[in-house]
C-alpha positions in Angstrom: -7.8 57.4 -109.9 -7.4 56.9 -106.2 -4.6 54.7 -104.9 -4.2 53.3 -101.5 -1.1 52.8 -99.4 -0.4 51.0 -96.2 0.5 53.3 -93.4 4.1 52.4 -92.4 3.9 54.0 -88.9 2.9 51.0 -86.8 5.7 48.8 -88.2 8.2 51.7 -87.9 7.1 52.3 -84.3 7.4 48.6 -83.5 10.9 48.5 -85.0 12.0 51.6 -83.1 10.6 50.2 -79.8 12.4 46.9 -80.4 15.6 48.7 -81.0 15.2 50.8 -77.9 14.3 47.7 -75.8 17.6 46.2 -77.0 19.5 49.3 -76.2 18.2 49.3 -72.6 18.7 45.6 -72.2 22.3 45.8 -73.3 22.9 48.8 -71.0 21.6 46.8 -68.0 23.8 43.8 -69.0 26.9 45.9 -69.2 26.3 48.2 -66.3 24.1 46.5 -63.7 23.1 47.3 -61.1 21.9 50.6 -62.6 18.8 52.8 -62.3 16.3 54.2 -64.8 18.0 57.6 -64.5 21.4 56.0 -65.3 19.9 54.5 -68.5 18.3 57.8 -69.6 21.5 59.8 -69.0 23.7 57.4 -70.9 21.4 56.4 -73.8 19.8 59.8 -74.5 16.3 58.3 -74.2 13.9 60.4 -72.2 12.9 59.3 -68.7 9.3 58.5 -69.6 10.4 56.3 -72.5 13.0 54.5 -70.3 10.3 53.8 -67.7 8.0 52.3 -70.3 10.8 50.2 -71.8 11.9 49.0 -68.4 8.4 48.0 -67.5 8.2 46.0 -70.8 11.5 44.2 -70.0 10.3 43.5 -66.5 7.1 42.0 -67.9 9.2 39.8 -70.2 11.3 38.8 -67.2 14.4 40.0 -68.8 15.1 42.6 -66.2 14.2 42.8 -62.5 14.4 45.3 -59.7 16.6 44.7 -56.7 15.5 47.5 -54.4 16.7 51.0 -53.5 20.3 52.2 -53.2 21.2 55.3 -51.2 24.9 55.3 -52.1 24.5 58.0 -54.7 23.9 61.7 -55.0 20.2 62.7 -54.7 17.2 60.6 -54.0 17.5 56.8 -53.5 16.9 55.0 -56.8 15.5 51.6 -57.6 18.3 49.5 -59.2 17.9 47.1 -62.1 19.8 43.9 -63.0 19.3 41.2 -65.6 16.7 38.5 -64.8 16.3 36.0 -67.6 15.4 33.2 -65.2 12.8 31.8 -67.6 15.3 31.6 -70.5 18.2 29.5 -71.8 20.5 29.8 -74.8 22.0 26.6 -76.1 25.3 26.2 -77.9 26.8 23.0 -79.3 30.0 21.9 -81.0 30.4 18.9 -83.3 34.1 17.9 -83.7 36.3 15.0 -84.3 35.5 12.5 -81.5 33.1 14.6 -79.4 30.0 16.7 -79.1 29.8 19.5 -76.5 26.6 21.1 -75.3 26.4 24.2 -73.2 23.3 26.1 -71.9 23.5 29.5 -70.3 21.1 32.0 -68.9 20.7 35.6 -70.1 23.7 36.8 -68.0 25.9 34.0 -69.4 25.9 31.8 -66.3 26.2 28.2 -67.2 23.1 26.0 -66.6 24.8 22.8 -67.9 27.9 21.7 -69.8 28.0 18.2 -71.3 30.5 16.4 -73.4 30.0 13.1 -75.1 31.9 10.9 -77.5 30.9 11.2 -81.2 31.9 8.8 -84.0 33.2 11.3 -86.6 33.2 8.6 -89.2 29.4 8.7 -89.2 27.9 10.1 -92.4 26.2 13.5 -91.9 22.7 11.9 -91.8 23.6 9.7 -88.8 25.5 12.6 -87.2 22.3 14.7 -87.3 20.4 12.0 -85.5 23.1 11.9 -82.8 23.1 15.6 -82.4 19.3 15.9 -82.3 19.2 13.3 -79.5 21.6 15.4 -77.4 19.6 18.6 -78.2 16.4 16.9 -77.0 18.1 16.0 -73.7 19.2 19.5 -73.2 15.8 21.0 -74.1 14.2 18.5 -71.7 16.5 19.5 -68.9 15.7 23.2 -69.5 12.0 22.4 -69.5 12.4 20.8 -66.1 13.9 24.1 -64.9 10.9 25.9 -66.5 13.1 27.7 -69.0 12.2 28.7 -72.5 14.9 27.9 -75.0 15.8 31.1 -76.9 17.7 29.4 -79.7 20.4 26.9 -80.6 23.6 27.5 -82.5 25.9 24.7 -83.6 29.6 24.9 -84.3 31.2 22.7 -87.0 34.9 22.6 -88.1 34.6 23.5 -91.7 33.1 25.7 -94.4 29.6 26.7 -93.3 27.6 29.0 -95.6 25.3 31.8 -94.5 22.3 29.5 -94.8 23.7 27.1 -92.2 24.8 24.4 -94.7 28.1 22.6 -94.1 29.7 22.8 -97.5 33.0 21.0 -96.6 34.2 19.7 -93.2 37.2 17.6 -94.2 38.0 16.3 -90.7 34.4 15.1 -90.4 34.1 13.9 -94.0 31.0 16.0 -94.6 30.0 17.7 -97.8 26.9 19.8 -98.6 25.1 18.9 -95.4 22.0 21.1 -94.7 22.7 20.8 -91.0 20.3 23.6 -89.8 17.5 22.3 -92.0 18.0 18.6 -91.1 18.2 19.4 -87.4 15.0 21.4 -87.6 13.3 18.4 -89.2 14.8 15.9 -86.8 13.6 18.0 -83.9 10.2 18.5 -85.6 10.2 22.3 -85.7 11.2 22.9 -82.1 9.9 26.4 -81.8 13.3 28.1 -81.6 15.8 29.2 -84.2 18.7 26.8 -85.2 21.9 28.3 -86.6 25.1 26.7 -87.7 28.5 28.3 -88.0 32.2 27.5 -88.2 33.7 26.5 -84.8 36.4 29.2 -84.8 33.8 31.9 -85.6 31.7 30.9 -82.6 34.7 30.5 -80.3 35.8 34.0 -81.2 32.3 35.2 -80.2 32.7 33.4 -76.9 36.0 35.1 -76.3 34.6 38.5 -77.1 31.7 38.1 -74.7 33.0 35.9 -71.9 36.8 35.6 -72.2 39.8 37.3 -70.6 39.8 39.8 -73.5 36.0 40.4 -73.6 35.0 43.6 -75.3 38.1 43.6 -77.6 37.3 45.1 -81.0 40.0 43.3 -82.9 40.4 39.7 -81.9 41.3 36.5 -83.6 40.7 33.0 -82.1 42.8 30.0 -83.4 41.4 26.6 -82.8 43.8 24.0 -81.6 42.0 20.7 -82.5 42.7 18.2 -85.3 42.1 21.2 -87.6 43.3 24.8 -87.3 40.8 27.6 -88.1 40.6 31.3 -87.3 37.6 33.2 -86.0 38.1 36.9 -86.9 36.5 39.9 -85.1 37.3 43.3 -86.6 35.9 46.6 -85.4 33.8 44.7 -82.9 32.1 42.5 -85.6 32.6 38.9 -86.6 33.8 38.8 -90.2 32.4 35.7 -92.1 33.2 36.8 -95.6 30.7 36.9 -98.6 29.7 33.3 -98.4 30.6 32.7 -94.8 33.9 30.9 -95.6 36.5 33.3 -94.0 39.1 32.2 -91.5 40.5 29.0 -93.1 44.0 29.9 -92.0 44.7 26.2 -91.5 44.8 25.7 -95.2 47.3 28.4 -96.0 50.2 26.6 -97.5 53.5 27.1 -95.6 55.6 24.5 -97.4 54.7 23.1 -100.9 57.0 20.1 -100.2 55.5 19.5 -96.7 53.3 16.6 -95.5 49.9 16.0 -97.1 47.0 17.6 -95.4 43.4 16.2 -95.0 42.3 18.7 -97.6 44.5 17.0 -100.2 47.1 19.8 -100.5 50.6 19.7 -99.0 52.3 21.7 -96.3 49.2 23.5 -95.0 49.4 25.2 -91.6 47.0 22.6 -90.2 49.4 19.7 -91.0 52.5 21.7 -89.9 51.0 23.0 -86.6 47.9 21.0 -85.8 47.7 18.1 -83.4 49.1 15.6 -85.9 52.3 17.6 -85.9 52.4 17.8 -82.1 51.9 14.1 -81.7 53.7 12.9 -84.8 50.5 11.2 -86.2 46.8 11.6 -86.3 45.6 10.1 -83.0 42.3 8.4 -82.4 39.8 10.8 -80.7 39.9 8.6 -77.6 43.7 9.0 -77.2 44.1 12.8 -77.8 43.7 14.0 -74.2 46.0 11.3 -72.8 48.7 12.0 -75.5 48.6 15.7 -75.0 49.0 15.2 -71.2 52.0 13.0 -72.0 53.5 15.6 -74.3 53.1 18.2 -71.4 54.7 15.7 -69.0 57.7 15.1 -71.3 58.1 18.8 -72.0 58.2 19.6 -68.3 60.8 16.9 -67.9 62.9 18.5 -70.6 62.7 15.7 -73.1 64.8 16.9 -76.1 62.6 15.3 -78.8 59.4 16.7 -77.3 60.9 20.2 -76.9 62.2 20.1 -80.5 58.8 19.1 -81.8 57.0 21.8 -79.9 59.5 24.4 -81.1 59.0 23.3 -84.7 55.2 23.4 -84.3 55.5 26.8 -82.6 57.5 28.2 -85.5 54.9 27.0 -88.0 52.2 28.4 -85.9 54.1 31.7 -85.7 54.2 31.9 -89.4 50.5 31.6 -89.6 50.0 34.1 -86.8 52.4 36.5 -88.6 50.2 36.3 -91.7 47.2 37.3 -89.7 49.0 40.1 -87.9 50.3 41.6 -91.1 46.9 41.4 -92.8 44.6 42.3 -90.0 46.6 43.9 -87.2 44.5 42.4 -84.4 44.8 43.4 -80.7 45.1 39.8 -79.6 45.4 36.3 -81.1 44.0 33.7 -78.7 45.2 30.1 -78.9 42.4 27.7 -78.0 41.7 24.0 -77.7 44.7 21.7 -77.2 47.1 24.6 -77.8 46.3 25.9 -74.3 48.3 23.4 -72.2 51.1 23.6 -74.7 51.5 27.4 -74.8 54.5 27.6 -72.4 56.5 25.8 -75.1 54.8 27.1 -78.2 54.7 30.8 -77.4 58.4 31.5 -77.4 58.7 30.2 -80.9 55.5 31.9 -82.0 56.9 35.2 -80.7 60.3 34.7 -82.4 58.6 34.2 -85.7 56.4 37.2 -85.3 59.4 39.4 -84.5 61.0 38.3 -87.8 58.0 38.2 -90.0 55.6 41.0 -88.9 56.5 44.2 -90.7 55.2 46.6 -88.0 57.4 47.2 -85.0 56.6 45.0 -82.0 54.2 43.0 -84.1 51.9 46.0 -84.4 50.9 45.6 -80.8 49.4 42.1 -81.3 49.5 39.9 -78.3 49.3 36.1 -78.4 47.7 34.4 -75.4 46.1 31.2 -74.3 42.3 30.9 -74.1 40.8 30.8 -70.6 37.5 29.2 -71.8 38.7 25.6 -72.2 37.3 23.1 -74.7 33.8 24.5 -74.3 34.7 27.7 -76.2 33.0 27.0 -79.5 29.8 25.6 -77.8 29.8 28.6 -75.5 30.2 30.8 -78.5 27.0 29.2 -79.9 25.2 30.3 -76.8 26.8 33.7 -77.1 25.4 34.0 -80.7 21.9 33.3 -79.4 22.4 36.0 -76.7 23.7 38.4 -79.4 20.4 38.0 -81.3 18.6 39.0 -78.1 20.9 42.0 -77.7 20.1 43.1 -81.3 16.4 43.2 -80.6 15.0 39.7 -81.2 13.4 39.6 -77.8 11.3 36.7 -76.5 7.6 37.2 -75.9 6.2 37.6 -72.4 6.3 34.2 -70.8 
């Protein structure tokens, strides 16, 4: 009996070529301007293969030539840089009181950055309609610039599973919302991928790609919003856990007799060191920025009550950071969101707690710093996740 089999070589060849295209594209992103010879020498690919791959990337308008350089040993070489002018990656964040949208090009340059109010009391279904309307506006703006959208990634403050469903977002009041699927339906299958992830996870990706500690292999980002979450990067990779629920440091219990948290438990880090603890109550979304600015003003003026509050919050935050440092030994913990303007007063207490609680000498080399990315970090991380997919070989077709 004769059996037939499908020859796997074409698929294998396509996979290898896609991988090699991604390798070359990443090299150009990290080392531009560079030559074909530079790529071959550093990647181990032969020169003919590199020339073919570069030609493909130029056809896709992912890479472009910028002319010859003579500032090198040997013959002048044609130098390469990222192009990406026909493309855009979109990131969004849904949070208490606001939606942020960011679009970037292939090199990470911002094409737009929008922030609008959002009624976080809306049920998930109405929230999807609001988010879809913002996405359509962004896509239309990119279309006017003749840019193809490579993908959309949305950040949400809560438990997001690996399929993109929001299982529980207590500060939004959402449960079991199929956000990625519902957005795809609302946008009528837009022709690009839609991903959903936890806000801290995406902010950590933004820090790793665009922040002051870009390239760090072991990095943790702590959100400083109504909620407190951790985005964890270890050995250069984002760690989501088996179901995607890692990083919920905000619901680690510090004091079983402490105040009640939004999750229903008592004394969680989030209620001890979140915005409610800083301001003495849960503010309305419209008041947060003004009240934080007032806290900063009072702290600068030496107001005793404000300084005592910030020291207490800093000590609770330091307990949470110490847990992370003992478990994971990160290179850096980055404080984001509304923590950033408060870091001059929070950090001394955080560092004192770490000195007492981290078992390794000098906190195991862990630094605690303020983010430099501002309130766009999670949305920017959504765009970074789209760009990461391009780096891993999911390249757009020739425009």
